[in-house]
N, C-alpha and C positions, 0 to 999 in steps of 0.2 A: 504493499499500501504504501501511497505517498511518491514524491519522484529524488531518486538520490542524487545529492549534490557532487558536480566533477568540481574538479580545480580550479576552471574557471567561473564558476557559482562562488567563489568564497569574497568575503569582503578583504579588504587591502592592509586591516588592522594586524593581523598576523596572530589572530587567537584563535583562526577557524569558524568564525559566524557565517552564516549564508549571507549573498551580497542581499540587493534590494531586489534585483531582478530572482535569484532565486527563492527568496521568499513568498513574493508574487505567484510564482510556478508551485508553490508545495502548498497555498493557499489554494488556486486555484483548482488542484489535483482534490483536494479534499473535500471541493464545493457539495454539499448535500439539500436536497430541502429541506428548509425547519421542522421542530418537532411535530408543530398544529399543522402542516402543510395538509397530511391527507387527513384530517377532522382527528378530532381526540387530540392526545396531546403524544407521543411518545418516544422520549429520548432514547436512541440506541447509540452503542460506543462510537461511528461514526460522526454526532455529536460532538462527541465529545473529544476528539481526533482535530474537529476543524476549530475546535473550542479552546484545545489546549497551543494549537497554531497560531492563534490570534490573540494569545495573552502573550504568546511568546512576543508575538511582533509589537507589542505595549510593553513589553520591558525595555526591547530595544527605543523604543521610541521615549521612554522613560528616559534610560542611561544617556541617551544624547540629548539629552533638553540639558545634561548637566555639562555635558562635554561642549555643548556649545554654550554655553557661561563658560566656562573655564579658558576658552579659546580666547572670548572677547573679556575678561580680564589680564590675558598673559601678553606681556609687554610695557602693560600701564604700573609702572610702578614710579615709587618716588612723589605720588602725587597730591599725600594731603598738607606739604610745608614744611615748614622746619616752626618750632614752638614749642613747649610744655604741652599745652593744650592740642595741637591738632596729632602729638607725637601720642598718644593717648589713644583718639583717635584710631588711629595707625595699628595701635596696638590691638587694640577690643576687636577692631573690624580684623585680624586676620584670625585671630583667635577664632573668633565665631563661624568666619566662613568656612576653616578649616575643618570644627565640628560639623557643620550644616552639608560638606560635601563627604565626610563620614557618613554621617545620617542617612543622603541619599543613595548611597552607594551599598547601603545593607537596605535599604528599600529596593531596591531594585534585582537585590540577591531572592528575597522572599518570593517578587511578581515569579522569577526563574524558578521558584518550588512549585507553584502554584501551576506554571504550563506543564509539568513534566508529571504533575499528579493526573493529572484528568489522562491523559493518555496509558499512564498506569494502572486504572482503574478499570479504562477500557479496553486495555487488553487482558487483563483478568477476567473478564466480564466477559468477552468474545469468546476467548479460549474454555470457561466452563460449558458456557452454551455449546461451543463446537464439541466439549466432550461428551455431553450428555445425546447430542444428534450422530447417531448411529449410522446415520446416512452417510454424512460426511468424510472425508479419506481424505489422509496428509496431514500436512501440521497444521496449525490452528492458527487461526488470521493473526496478523501482529502488524503492528504501528511503530516505527521506531520515535520515540521522542523526540522532540524538537530538540534543535541545540538553543542552550542557554545559559547566561551570566551565571556562574556558580559560588564566586567569589568575588566580595567588592571591588569596582574599579577604583583603580588608584587613580583622579583625575587630573595629576598635579599641585606643586604647589602655587598656594594661592600668593599671590605678586604682595611684596611689602609694599606697604605704602608711604611706609617713614623715609623722610629725607635726611639722607646719608652722606651728602655733603661729595655727591660722585655722579655726575649724568642727569641733574638735574636744569627741572625750566621753573623760569617764573617769567610773572610781567615786566620784569623790569632790564635790561637789555646787561647793566652794567653789573648786577647783581649776581644775573644769571650765571657769572664766569663765576661765581665760587661753586657750582657744582662742578667744577672739573679742575680745582686742587686739591689734592690732597689735605685730610681732614686738620694735620697739625697745620698746615698754611693756611690753611683758612680760620683758623681761629688766631690768625694773626692779622689776617684781610680784617676782620671782623670789626678786631679793635679799630684797625685802622680807620673803618669807617666810624665807629662811634667816635673817634678823636676830632671827625673832618667833617660833613656834613650834619654830624648828630642829629639825627632825626629821632632824638630820644631810645623811647623800646621799641620800636619800629624795627629796628633792625634786628631783633629775638626770633620774629617772626618771618623775616624773607630770608631766603624764597619764598610766595604763598602758596597756597595750594594752588595746583593747577585746574580753574573751574571747570574749563567746557568737558577735557578729562573724565572729572568729577563724575560729572552730570553724563555723559557718555556712559561710564562703568555703570552706574544708578540705572538708567536705562533698561543693561540688559538684567540686571538684579530682577526688576521689575515683570520685564516679561517670560525668565523660569516660574514666575509664580503661575502664571497663566498655564504654561507647559504640563506642568504637573498637575494641574487641574482636567487637562483634558483627557492627559493619559487615565486618571484616577476614574473618570467618567466612562471612559472608554473600556474600562475594565469593568465595571457594572453594567454597561451591556451587551459583555460576553456572557457575562454568570448571568442576566436575567433571561440569556435565549435559551437556557436551561431547565428554566425553573415556567412551571406551568401555575396558569396567572389565575387562572377560572377560580370561583369562590367555591367552599369545601377543600382546598391546599392551602391553607392555612400556615400546618407548620413546612411545607416545600419551599413557599416564600417568606417564613422568619430565615428557613435555614441557610436563605440567600441572599439575608440580608446582613443573617450573621457574619456567615461569609467573608462578603466586602467588609465588613466592619474589621474581623479580625485581619483581615489581609495588610493593614494601616497600621495598626498596634491595638484596638483593643480587646481586653480580655475577657472574663467573668467576674472575675474578682476588681478590676478596675475601677477605680474612683474619679471624682473630677480632681486634677493636676491643673491648679491655679480656673483659666477659664476654659481649658478643655477635658471634653470626656471620653474615658480611657473604658466604661464598662461597658461591654457588648451589649446592642437591648435587641434583640429581635424585629421589635415593632418598630422600629425607624428604621427610616430609608438609608441602605448605606452611604448617599454621599452627603447625608446629614451627619455622620459619624464616621470618619476616618482622621484620628489625631496626628499619624503622621503627617499626612498630606495638610491639615489646617496647620500643623505647625512650623511644616517648613516654609507655606507660604505667608506667613505671618514673619517668619526671621527674612526672609526675602523682601519684601515690603518694606518693612523695619530697616533694613540694609541699606536697601533703597532711599528712603526718606534722610537717614543718617547723610549719607554722601550727598544729596542734596543741602540737606540743611549746613554741610559746611562747606559746598562752593557758595551759599547765599551769607553766613558769617565772614567769610574772605570777600565777599561784595560791599557790607557794611563795613568794614575794616580800611579797604581801601576807598570808601566812598567818606573817609574824612581825612586820612593819610594824604592823598594826592593832592585833594586842591589844597591843604594846610602846604606842602610842599612847595605847590605849584606859587601860591602867595606869596610864600618866603623867598623863591627864587626870582619871581618878580620884583617883587621888593629890593633883594640884594641886586641885582642889576643896574636899579632907579640909583640904590646909592653910590653905588663905585662910578656910575656915571655922573653923577655929581661931585665927586671928589677926582675924577681922572678925564673928564671932558670927554668921552669918547670908550665905546665896550672893551673893558677889560681883557676879554681871551685875546684880542688880536697882542698887546702888547706883550704878555707871560713867556712870547717864543725870544722876544727881544730882547727881554730884560734878563740883569746879570743874577746867580742864581739866590743871591744874600734878596737880592730887591723882587725878586720872581717870590721864595716864601714871603716876604714881608707883604705883596699884594694878595697872595692866596688867604694868609691867617686874617686879613680885613674884611676879604670875601665868605669867608667862614663864620667869623664875629659876626657882620652884617645879618647873614641866615640866620643863625641862631635867637638874631635878637626879635624879627619877623614869625619864628616858626611856633605854631602853636601847639608846644609839648602838652603841655597839661590835657586840651582835646585829645592825642593822638593816643596819650598815654590810657586813659582811660577808654579809649575804643579798643587797645589792645587787652586791656585788661577783662572787658565786656567780651571780646573774641576768644582769647581763652577760659573765662565759666562759658562761654557756649559751647565751645569744644570737649571743654572734660563733661559737661552734660548730657553731649552726644555719645561721646565713650560709656558713661555710666546708662544710659540707654540701650547700649551694643551688650552690654555686660549682663544687663539684664535679661538678655535673651538667653543665656548660656543654661539657666535652670528647665528651661521647658525644652532646649533642645538636647542636652541629657536624660529629662524623662522620655522624648519620642524616639532616640538612639537604643535604650536597653530595653523600649518597649518593639524596636521593629521583631517580625516571627524570624526564625530561622528559614532556612531553605527546607530543610526534614519537617518542621512544622507545617509549613503552607503545602509543601508536597501529600504531605499527610491530612487535611485539611480538603485539599483537591479530592484526594482519592475517597473520602466518604461523602461530600456534597456529590462527586460525580456517581457513586454506586450509589448512593441513594436517588438520586435522580433515574438512573436507569433502571430503578425498581420501579418505581415511582410512588416513592415514599411512603412502601406498605408496611406493617408493621408485622416483619416475618423475619425469620435469620435465610441471610442467601449466603451461601461458601463458595468463593469464587477466587480464593488463594490457590497459584499454581506451585507453592513451594510446601505445601502439604495435603493433606488427604482428610475430608469429613470422615471419611467412615473405619479410621483406626479411631476416633475418639469416640465416648461414650454422651460426652455433651462438647459437640464442638461449639467453636462461636465466632466468629469472621468479627474482628471488632467494626472493621470499615463498614460493615455492610448494616450494623445495629448502633453505632452512631446514630445518637437522638430519640433515638426511641424512648419514650418517660422519662426523657433526664437524661439519659445515659452521656458519660463524659470523660471517657478515658482519653479518647484522643486530642479532645480539644484543650485539656486541663493536664495533661500528664505525658505527653510528648513532644523530644524535641527543645526543651526550653534551657535557657542560659540559667549561668549561676543568678547574673543580676535579676531575671525573673521570676527567678525562685525568693530573692529577696524581697521584690515588689510583693508576690502574693504576701508574705509575710507582712509587710510595712501594711497590708493595705486592708487583710482580713486577717493574720493572727489564727491559721491555724495551729496545729500542735505539732504539724510538719506540711515542707512544700518539698512535693518530688516529682521526679521527671525522669521517664528512660531516654535513650541517646535517642532514640527513631521508630518509626512505626514498627520496623523489621521483629526490636527489642519486645516491644510492648505486645505484639502478638502470639510472638515464641512463649516468653516469661505468663503472660496469663494464662493461654493456652496450656502449660505444661501446670500452672498450679490449678486450673480445673479437673485435668486427670489426675493431678496427685489427689484432689477432695472430694472426687465422685462418689464415695460411700456417703461421707456426710453431706453433698447436695443432695444426693436423694432421699434420703433420712428429711431434710429441710420440706421438700417437697410433698413426703409421701404424707405430710402432718395434715395434707388435705387446708381446705378453707382458702381464706387468704394469708400465702406466710407472710410477716413482716420481713423487711428486708434485712440479709443476716451477711456478715461482712466473715472473710477466711482470711487467716494468714497463714504463710507458707516461708521457713525458715531456713535458706540452706547451708547457715552456717558461715562464721567468719572465714573458711577456707573454698568457700563454693563460689558460683560466680556473681560480678559483680552485675547488679538486676539495674542498679541508676546511683544518681544522688539525692542528694534530700539535704537540707536545712531545719532544724528543728526549732523551735518555737526559745527553749532556753539559749541556742548558741544567734539567734537573729537579735534574740536582745541582750546576750553578753557586747555583742559588736555592730550594731545595726548597719552601720555604715559597710563591713567588712565581715559580714558572716562565717563562720568555716562550714566548710560546705565537705559531707560524709557518702563517701562510698556507701552503698547498702547491699546487702548481700541474701533478699527477701521481697515478699512480694504481699501485698494484701490489697484486695477485692469486696468487692460488694454486690451481692446478686440480688436485682428487682424481680418479685415475680410475676412473670405476663403470661396467662393464661390464654391459649391458644395461638402461642408460640410454641415451636421444639427447635431444642430444649423452652419450655415453659418460665423463660425469664429473662431478662437483659444484664448481661454486666454493666452495673452504674458506673461503677470509677473503679479501674485497676491503678496502683502505682508502685513503685518500688517503698520497701520499709525495712 
């Protein structure tokens, strides 16, 4: 199925990604009528394959948006100008921008996990269906997963806006030359300026910001907000394509909304962090709750505003200094004309060195006498205060960005979630056990349970809450919910394998629980493999979290705890409500 790529179809980035031409060919090759085209609504593996590749395309578009921004920023250095205030802005800008690109790169990876997950679950379903049909011959149908970005892209080093005394630019041709003088010489030249023209404190912020370039890169920051939102909206559409929107399919629709939210950092235990909602809310449209996109967008807009504000602040200070300097220069020329009866500049070349020094001294004294130093100093102080305020605003973005960075799901987590949503969509979200695993056989288990195909039934949540979480995400759960422990399996494969193994080991106890009759209460079971047994996953206990919330100890676990919830009419007659390393 699909069209294999040739060397000519590869992009020129050297990482194996398909070219635009190849991706178009792949999408056309996977084209299929939508699930509701023939009446009713029937999701087939072909629909998941198409969705998988469309999600891949959105991943690459999302990645390209960040590359476009970095390209727009590259080469634009030393724009902040000289001075303590501009220096603070430059430092804060680089810190925030670097974290911004880190968060963006992690989010790109999560989208890739979703793309691969849809193909994986479609392949499993197609293979299971193939094997139950005795008339079919040969190997089962199989679609290669799309090429996706699996590790965060390094977009490059954020250009430093700090003026460093080299290769700088300014609005004043004479002072511009300081940018081409080594720092140790520039210091002496600055002293000379201070002792001659005496522009007051103005020399401390000269060269000033490159206002035009600041506004240019500010515009680039504003554009990425739109690019990110567009990609997120398109992804929502890709998932909605698999969703039955008719009445009576509330669970399906809620699962779609939840999937679109978790892709962008929500969780079952999330809370409000500042003004950003991190709790998964199945009753809320996905476009209205995607915290990572929200934070990235707010950050981009805030950075744009900061850069424009810096340029505007520079306009204000030069609006004071330039008229003041012009006035002083005009008055100086008048004073010298009165003294010498002609323009003094023509005399300097003809005078002896001592006489030239004398006339220069008179010029400087005259210039100083007419210069509005108080007005300039006030303007410079206001400028530095404004810059410090801009820097504080940028610094204030860090906490939100860090929360977003921690909340981005891993590749493996989104791959598992996509398998779940895709698998249940293929079975119309019916409340029944379906076994599609190709790495195991249901026939060898007394109580076979495929976690992918039972996730969400009666609130079961082993995959959503306990698969492929980072240590930071475990700590987030402890912070927000404070359970007795927060645990995670490494990936979906280990979650499935250990859960099924424990179901097998506890089969007799499970049978006795079922045989009680009536409606048995949910029943927890625990299996301990011992300290030398396999590492089933990782966990943070409540005690360890409280001992050091900022850096809680993470423990490798050698057991499993799972809870069964009775579900009459299903075979077996229960769902695994939860399962986690313990």
